[in-house]
C-alpha positions in Angstrom: 99.1 125.1 86.9 95.8 125.9 88.7 94.1 122.9 87.3 97.0 120.6 88.4 96.8 122.1 91.9 93.1 121.5 92.0 93.5 117.9 90.8 96.4 117.1 93.1 95.3 118.9 96.3 91.9 120.5 96.4 89.9 117.7 94.7 91.4 114.8 96.8 90.8 116.8 100.0 87.2 117.5 99.2 86.5 114.0 98.0 88.0 112.4 101.0 86.1 114.6 103.5 82.9 113.6 101.7 83.9 109.9 101.8 84.5 110.1 105.6 81.0 111.6 106.1 79.6 108.8 104.0 81.3 106.1 106.0 80.1 107.6 109.3 76.5 107.7 107.9 76.9 104.1 107.0 77.9 103.0 110.5 74.9 104.9 112.0 72.5 103.3 109.5 73.9 99.8 110.2 73.6 100.3 114.0 70.0 101.3 113.5 69.3 98.4 111.2 70.9 96.0 113.7 68.5 97.2 116.4 65.7 96.2 114.0 67.1 92.7 113.6 69.4 92.9 110.5 71.9 90.1 110.6 75.4 91.3 110.0 76.4 88.3 107.8 73.3 89.1 105.6 74.3 92.8 105.6 77.9 92.1 104.4 76.9 89.6 101.7 74.1 91.8 100.3 76.4 94.8 100.3 78.9 93.0 98.0 76.1 91.8 95.8 74.5 95.3 95.5 77.9 96.9 94.8 78.8 94.4 92.1 75.5 94.7 90.3 75.7 98.5 90.4 79.3 98.7 89.2 78.9 96.1 86.4 77.7 98.4 83.6 80.2 101.2 84.5 83.1 98.7 84.7 82.1 97.3 81.3 81.9 100.7 79.6 85.2 101.7 81.3 86.9 98.5 80.1 85.7 99.0 76.5 87.0 102.6 76.4 90.3 101.9 78.2 93.4 102.4 76.1 97.0 101.9 77.0 96.2 99.6 80.0 97.8 96.2 80.4 95.8 93.1 79.7 93.7 91.5 82.4 95.6 88.2 82.6 94.9 85.4 85.1 98.0 86.3 87.1 96.7 89.8 87.7 93.2 88.7 88.4 94.5 86.2 91.0 96.2 89.1 92.7 93.1 91.3 92.7 91.0 88.4 94.0 93.0 88.6 97.3 91.4 92.0 97.9 88.0 90.2 98.3 88.9 88.0 101.3 90.8 90.9 102.9 87.8 93.2 102.6 85.3 90.5 103.6 87.1 89.6 106.8 87.7 93.4 107.5 83.9 94.0 107.2 83.1 91.1 109.5 85.4 92.4 112.2 84.3 96.0 111.8 80.5 95.6 111.8 80.6 93.1 114.6 82.7 95.5 116.6 80.1 98.3 115.9 77.4 95.9 117.2 79.2 95.4 120.5 80.2 99.1 120.9 79.2 102.2 119.0 79.9 104.2 115.8 81.7 106.8 117.9 84.2 104.2 119.2 84.6 102.9 115.6 85.5 106.4 114.4 88.0 106.9 117.3 89.8 103.6 116.7 89.8 104.3 112.9 92.5 106.8 113.8 94.9 103.9 114.1 94.7 103.3 110.3 97.4 105.9 109.5 99.7 104.3 112.2 99.1 100.8 110.8 99.5 102.0 107.2 102.7 103.8 108.1 104.2 100.6 109.7 103.2 98.5 106.8 104.6 101.1 104.3 107.9 100.9 106.1 107.9 97.1 106.0 107.2 97.1 102.3 109.7 100.0 101.6 107.0 102.5 100.5 108.1 104.8 103.3 111.7 105.7 104.3 112.9 106.4 107.9 116.0 108.5 108.7 116.2 108.5 112.5 118.3 111.7 112.7 115.7 113.8 110.7 113.1 115.7 112.7 110.4 114.6 110.2 111.1 110.9 110.8 111.2 111.4 114.5 107.8 113.2 114.4 106.3 110.2 112.5 107.8 107.7 114.9 106.6 109.7 118.0 103.2 110.2 116.4 102.9 106.4 115.8 103.7 105.6 119.4 101.3 108.2 120.8 98.5 107.0 118.5 99.0 103.4 119.8 98.9 104.7 123.3 95.6 106.5 122.6 94.2 103.3 121.2 95.0 101.5 124.4 93.2 104.1 126.4 90.1 103.7 124.3 90.2 99.9 124.5 90.9 99.5 128.2 89.0 102.5 129.7 85.4 103.3 128.9 84.9 105.8 131.8 81.8 107.6 132.8 79.4 109.2 130.4 80.1 112.9 129.9 77.4 113.6 127.3 74.1 111.8 127.4 71.4 111.7 124.7 68.2 113.8 124.9 64.9 112.2 125.9 64.1 109.2 123.7 60.6 110.5 123.2 62.0 113.4 121.2 64.1 111.3 118.8 63.7 108.5 116.3 66.3 106.3 117.9 66.8 103.1 119.9 68.6 103.4 123.2 72.2 102.0 123.2 74.1 100.7 126.2 77.2 98.6 126.0 78.7 96.7 128.9 82.4 97.0 129.8 83.0 93.5 128.4 81.2 94.2 125.1 83.1 97.5 124.9 86.5 95.8 125.2 85.5 93.1 122.7 84.1 95.6 120.3 87.3 97.6 120.6 89.5 94.6 119.8 87.3 93.6 116.8 87.5 97.2 115.5 91.3 97.3 115.9 91.7 94.0 114.0 89.4 95.4 111.3 91.4 98.6 111.0 94.6 96.6 110.7 93.1 94.8 107.7 92.0 98.2 106.2 95.7 99.3 106.3 96.7 96.0 104.7 94.1 96.6 102.0 95.3 100.2 101.4 98.9 99.1 100.9 98.0 96.1 98.8 95.6 98.2 96.7 98.4 100.6 96.0 100.4 97.7 94.5 97.4 96.6 92.4 96.7 100.1 91.0 100.3 100.4 90.0 99.9 97.2 88.0 96.6 98.3 86.5 95.9 102.1 86.9 92.1 102.0 86.4 90.5 102.6 89.7 86.9 101.8 88.6 87.9 98.4 87.2 89.9 97.6 90.4 87.0 98.5 92.6 84.6 96.4 90.5 86.9 93.4 90.6 87.4 93.8 94.4 83.6 93.8 95.0 83.2 90.9 92.6 85.8 88.8 94.5 84.2 89.9 97.8 80.8 88.7 96.6 82.3 85.4 95.4 83.8 84.9 98.9 81.1 86.3 101.1 77.9 84.9 99.7 78.7 81.1 100.2 80.4 81.7 103.5 77.5 83.8 104.9 75.0 81.2 103.6 76.9 78.5 105.4 76.8 80.5 108.6 73.2 81.7 108.3 71.2 78.7 106.9 67.8 80.2 107.9 66.5 81.5 104.6 63.9 83.7 106.3 66.7 85.9 107.6 67.8 86.6 104.0 64.4 88.1 102.9 64.6 91.8 102.3 61.7 94.0 103.6 61.1 97.7 102.8 62.4 99.0 106.1 65.6 100.5 107.6 67.4 97.2 106.8 66.9 97.6 103.1 67.9 101.2 103.2 71.1 100.3 105.1 72.0 97.6 102.5 71.3 99.9 99.5 73.3 102.7 101.2 76.2 100.4 102.0 76.3 98.9 98.5 76.1 102.2 96.5 77.6 104.8 98.8 79.9 102.7 100.9 81.3 100.0 98.6 81.0 102.0 95.3 81.3 105.7 96.1 83.7 105.6 99.0 85.8 102.8 97.7 86.2 104.5 94.3 87.3 107.7 96.1 89.8 105.8 98.2 91.1 103.9 95.2 91.5 107.1 93.2 93.1 108.9 96.2 95.6 106.1 96.6 96.5 106.5 93.0 96.9 110.3 93.3 98.2 110.8 96.8 99.3 107.4 98.2 97.9 105.2 101.1 99.3 107.3 104.0 97.5 110.5 102.8 94.2 108.6 102.5 94.4 107.2 106.0 95.1 110.6 107.5 91.5 111.7 107.1 90.2 109.3 109.7 90.2 111.7 112.7 87.6 113.8 110.9 85.0 111.1 111.5 85.2 111.4 115.4 83.2 114.5 115.8 80.7 113.6 113.1 80.1 110.1 114.6 79.9 111.4 118.2 77.2 114.0 117.2 75.2 111.6 115.1 75.4 108.8 117.6 74.0 111.0 120.4 71.2 112.3 118.1 70.1 109.2 116.3 71.2 106.3 118.5 70.8 107.6 122.0 74.5 106.8 122.6 76.4 108.3 125.5 79.8 109.9 124.9 82.2 108.4 127.4 85.3 109.9 129.0 87.6 107.1 127.7 86.6 107.8 124.1 87.3 111.6 124.5 90.7 111.1 126.2 91.7 108.4 123.7 90.6 110.5 120.8 92.6 113.5 122.1 95.7 111.3 122.5 95.2 109.6 119.1 94.6 112.9 117.3 97.8 114.4 118.9 99.8 111.5 117.6 98.1 111.7 114.3 98.9 115.4 113.8 102.5 114.8 114.9 102.7 112.2 112.2 101.1 114.4 109.6 103.5 117.3 110.5 106.4 114.9 110.0 105.0 113.7 106.7 104.4 117.3 105.4 107.9 118.3 106.4 109.4 115.3 104.7 107.5 116.2 101.5 108.8 119.8 101.7 112.3 118.6 102.1 111.9 116.3 99.1 110.7 119.2 97.0 113.6 121.4 98.1 116.0 118.6 97.3 114.6 118.2 93.7 114.7 122.0 93.2 118.3 122.2 94.4 119.3 119.4 92.1 117.7 121.2 89.2 119.3 124.5 90.1 122.7 122.9 90.5 122.3 121.0 87.2 121.3 124.3 85.4 124.2 126.2 86.9 126.7 123.5 85.9 125.4 123.2 82.4 125.4 126.9 81.5 129.2 127.6 81.7 129.7 124.4 79.7 127.5 125.6 76.9 129.2 129.1 76.9 132.6 127.5 76.8 131.7 125.4 73.8 130.3 128.5 71.9 133.5 130.4 72.8 135.7 127.6 71.4 133.7 127.4 68.2 134.2 131.2 67.7 
C-alpha cells in the first residue's frame, strides 16, 4: 500500500517539481544564449537532433526488452509522427516569445496550460462537467479567472516593481522589452501553450495505444527532427550560423536536448500515463517564482506590475480549478466505495439464505 501511494502520488509530485525547475533553467539558458547570437531556428533543430541521438540506445534497449506491447505498425507510427509537427511549431512560438519578452512572462503565461488542457479534455470527453456540482462550478470559474489573468499579462506590462542589481556584480546581459515586443511575445507564448495542451491531450491518446513512455518520447523527438531540420535549413541558409562553438550556445543546446527534450519530456509522458494530462499541467504555477528570481539574478530582467497582477489572478483561477478537480476525485472515490459497500451488503443476505435453504 505504501509503495503504491509512493508511485501514484509522491513520486509524480517530486518528479514534476524537478521537471518544472529544469524547464525554467532551460528558458534562462536560451535567453542568455540568444544574447550571444544563437539563432532560435538553429537552437530548435539541434535540440531535436541531440535528443534523438541521446535517446536512440535507450529506446533500442527498451524496445528489445518490451513484452506485451502492441506491434509498431505504420498506422500507429503515423499517429505518433503528428507529435513532431505539434512540438516543433510549439517550440518555435515559445522560444520566439521568450526572445521578445522574458522567461518570467513565459512562466506566467504557462499557467494557461491547465485551462487549455481542461477545455480540450472536455471537447474530447476526457473530462465531464455537471453544472450543478460545486466541483464543476469551481473548475469553470477557475478557467474563466485564469483567462482573465492572461489578458492582464498580455495587455498590461506596467511599471517595474523589482529591478536587477548592478550589472557589474552579475554575469548577465541587460534585458529591456518594449511594450510592442511585450505584447507580441505574450501572444506567441499563448499560442505556444495552446499547442502544449494539444500535445498533452494527444499524447494521452498515444500512450493508451502504446504504453511505453520512453519509446513514445523517442519517436516524438525523431519525428520532430525529421520535420525541424529541413524546415530550419530552408529558413537559415547561412551555414556559418549552424557551426557550434564551445560557449553558452553549445551549453544551451546540450541542456535543451538532454534535460529539456529527454528528461522533462519523459517525466511528462510518464506523468500523463500515471495521473493524466490535467494533473501534469497543474504544476505550471510553480515556475513563476523560480523564473522571476532567476531572471532578475542572471538576466537583469525587471519584474513588472502586470506580470505580478496577472500571476496572482492566474494562480487564483488555477487553485480554484485544482480544488474542483480534487473534490471531484474525492466524490468519485466515495461513489466507488459506496457501490462496493452496497454490493457487499446485498450479497451477504443472499449467501446466508442459500446456506439456510441447503440445511
